[in-house]
C-alpha positions in Angstrom: -18.2 -24.6 18.4 -18.5 -21.2 20.2 -15.0 -22.2 22.9 -13.2 -22.6 19.4 -14.1 -19.1 18.1 -11.5 -16.9 19.9 -8.8 -19.1 18.2 -10.4 -18.6 14.6 -8.9 -15.8 12.2 -11.7 -13.5 11.1 -12.3 -14.6 7.9 -12.5 -18.2 9.3 -15.0 -16.5 12.2 -17.4 -15.5 9.6 -17.4 -18.6 7.5 -17.7 -20.7 10.6 -20.8 -18.2 11.6 -22.6 -18.4 8.1 -22.4 -22.3 8.1 -23.3 -22.7 11.3 -26.7 -21.0 10.0 -26.5 -22.6 6.6 -26.2 -20.0 4.7 -24.1 -19.7 1.0 -22.3 -16.6 -0.1 -25.1 -15.9 -2.4 -27.6 -15.4 0.2 -25.5 -13.5 2.4 -24.8 -11.5 -1.0 -28.0 -10.7 -1.6 -29.1 -9.0 1.7 -25.6 -7.6 2.5 -25.4 -6.4 -1.5 -21.6 -6.9 -1.3 -20.7 -9.1 -4.7 -20.0 -12.9 -3.5 -16.3 -12.6 -5.1 -15.5 -10.2 -2.4 -17.3 -12.0 0.8 -15.3 -15.1 -0.6 -11.7 -12.9 -0.4 -12.8 -11.9 3.0 -13.4 -15.8 4.0 -10.1 -16.6 2.3 -8.8 -13.6 3.8 -7.1 -12.7 0.5 -5.7 -9.2 1.2 -4.6 -8.5 -2.0 -7.8 -8.7 -3.4 -9.6 -6.8 -1.4 -10.6 -3.1 -1.7 -9.4 -0.2 0.1 -8.7 -0.6 3.9 -12.2 1.7 4.8 -14.0 0.0 2.6 -13.4 -3.5 4.2 -14.4 -2.5 7.3 -17.7 -1.5 6.2 -18.1 -4.9 4.7 -17.1 -7.1 7.4 -19.6 -4.8 9.8 -22.4 -5.9 7.2 -21.3 -9.6 6.5 -20.9 -10.2 10.6 -24.3 -8.4 11.5 -26.2 -11.0 8.9 -24.8 -14.2 10.4 -25.4 -12.7 13.6 -21.8 -12.4 15.5 -20.3 -9.2 17.0 -18.9 -6.3 14.3 -16.2 -5.0 16.9 -15.2 -8.0 17.2 -14.9 -8.9 13.5 -13.0 -5.6 12.9 -10.6 -6.1 15.7 -10.2 -9.9 14.2 -9.2 -7.6 11.1 -6.6 -5.4 12.8 -5.0 -8.4 14.4 -4.8 -10.6 11.4 -3.5 -7.3 9.3 -1.0 -6.3 12.1 -2.9 -2.6 12.3 -2.8 -0.1 14.9 -6.4 0.7 16.0 -5.4 4.2 16.5 -4.3 5.5 13.1 -5.1 1.9 11.3 -1.2 2.5 10.3 0.5 -1.1 9.9 2.4 -0.7 13.8 6.3 -0.3 13.3 8.5 -3.2 14.6 11.5 -1.9 16.9 14.8 -2.1 14.6 17.1 -4.5 15.6 20.6 -4.4 16.7 22.1 -5.1 13.5 20.1 -1.7 11.8 21.6 0.5 14.6 25.7 -0.6 13.7 24.2 0.4 10.4 23.0 3.6 11.0 25.8 4.2 13.3 28.1 3.5 10.8 26.4 5.3 8.0 26.7 8.6 10.5 30.2 8.4 10.5 30.6 7.9 6.8 29.0 11.1 6.8 31.1 12.9 9.3 34.2 11.6 7.4 33.1 13.0 4.5 31.7 16.6 5.7 35.2 16.6 7.1 36.9 15.8 3.5 35.0 18.4 2.3 35.7 21.2 4.6 39.2 20.8 4.2 39.5 20.7 0.2 37.4 23.8 0.9 39.7 25.9 2.5 42.6 24.6 0.2 41.4 26.1 -3.1 42.1 29.7 -4.2 39.8 31.7 -3.3 37.1 32.5 -6.1 37.3 36.2 -7.9 35.2 39.0 -6.4 32.5 40.2 -8.1 34.6 43.4 -9.3 37.4 40.9 -10.7 35.3 38.9 -12.5 35.4 39.4 -15.9 32.5 40.6 -17.9 30.7 39.0 -20.2 31.9 40.2 -24.6 29.2 42.7 -26.2 27.0 40.5 -27.9 27.9 37.1 -27.0 25.1 34.8 -26.8 23.7 32.9 -23.8 22.5 29.8 -23.7 18.2 29.7 -22.8 17.0 29.0 -19.7 16.3 24.8 -19.0 12.6 24.3 -19.8 10.6 23.8 -16.6 9.6 20.1 -15.8 6.2 19.2 -17.1 3.7 18.0 -14.9 2.0 14.6 -15.3 -1.4 14.6 -17.1 -2.9 12.5 -14.7 -6.6 11.2 -15.4 -10.1 12.7 -15.3 -12.9 10.6 -14.1 -16.4 11.5 -15.3 -19.7 9.8 -13.1 -23.1 10.2 -14.3 -26.1 8.8 -11.7 -28.9 7.0 -13.5 -30.7 6.2 -10.5 -30.7 7.2 -7.1 -27.1 6.0 -5.8 -24.2 6.6 -3.6 -20.2 6.8 -4.4 -17.6 6.9 -1.9 -14.4 7.6 -3.4 -10.6 8.0 -2.5 -8.5 10.1 -5.1 -4.7 9.6 -4.6 -5.1 7.7 -1.6 -6.5 11.0 0.5 -9.7 11.6 2.4 -12.9 9.5 1.7 -15.8 11.7 0.1 -19.1 10.3 0.2 -21.6 11.7 -2.9 -25.1 10.5 -2.8 -26.7 10.9 -6.3 -29.8 11.8 -8.2 -30.2 10.8 -11.7 -28.7 13.6 -14.1 -26.0 14.1 -11.3 -22.6 14.5 -13.0 -19.1 14.5 -11.6 -15.8 14.9 -12.6 -12.9 14.2 -10.7 -8.6 14.7 -11.1 -6.3 12.4 -9.7 -2.2 12.3 -10.8 -2.4 8.4 -10.0 -5.6 6.8 -9.2 -9.1 6.2 -7.7 -10.4 3.8 -5.0 -14.1 3.5 -5.2 -17.0 2.1 -3.8 -20.4 1.9 -5.9 -23.5 1.5 -3.7 -25.2 0.3 -7.1 -23.3 -1.2 -10.4 -26.3 -0.2 -12.6 -26.5 3.1 -10.8 -23.6 5.3 -12.5 -22.3 5.5 -16.1 -18.5 5.8 -15.4 -15.6 7.3 -18.2 -11.8 7.8 -17.1 -10.1 9.7 -19.6 -12.8 9.7 -21.7 -13.6 5.8 -22.5 -15.9 4.2 -20.5 -15.5 2.0 -17.7 -17.8 -1.4 -17.2 -17.9 -2.5 -13.9 -18.6 -6.2 -13.7 -21.7 -7.0 -11.5 -25.5 -7.3 -11.1 -28.1 -4.2 -10.8 -28.5 -3.3 -7.2 -25.0 -5.2 -6.2 -22.4 -3.0 -4.0 -19.2 -2.9 -6.3 -16.0 -1.7 -5.5 -12.8 -0.8 -8.5 -9.6 0.7 -8.6 -8.5 3.1 -11.6 -7.0 3.2 -13.6 
């Protein structure tokens, strides 16, 4: 088995290590406090069903430690499967093909021609009257009101009330990861323009609301759950 492991991707690798120890997903879930459904998505490499990248790495490391394999090796396999650059976790950019360069050169040529045409048209058009020659507005003329300023997007507000000692990791609008250690009675109110990605240390440890409406994450008390809202 060991000689075949270098050929396995991260999900296959973890599944093989789990089966070698005769563990089922529920046993791993109880030990790591990660929902069995997330563990299944990891083994199936269902990337579209996994939470944000920063959470996935933590899950992979916890799973790897429990089944006795190198966490760094598992994360490296995950990065390779996703095509991520280890320096910044961003997808590795692929070099542009020769056809793409030809298209870019053609577009650049069209832009140069368009700019030259505009310059010729401006040189041939009569100059506008100076300020001294411009007609003054008639007395009593009614000017149209200025255009109203654009109305900003409303966004969303998430409320968090701790019911028991717990923690929460949250990313707002794809920004910086923030961690909060909460005690019973602690309250947070966070605003986002588009979405929240969060990891809750105990599904029963906090009461969540979104725009004033209750949110009920699926899971059992004591389980770590991940959510993307709205």
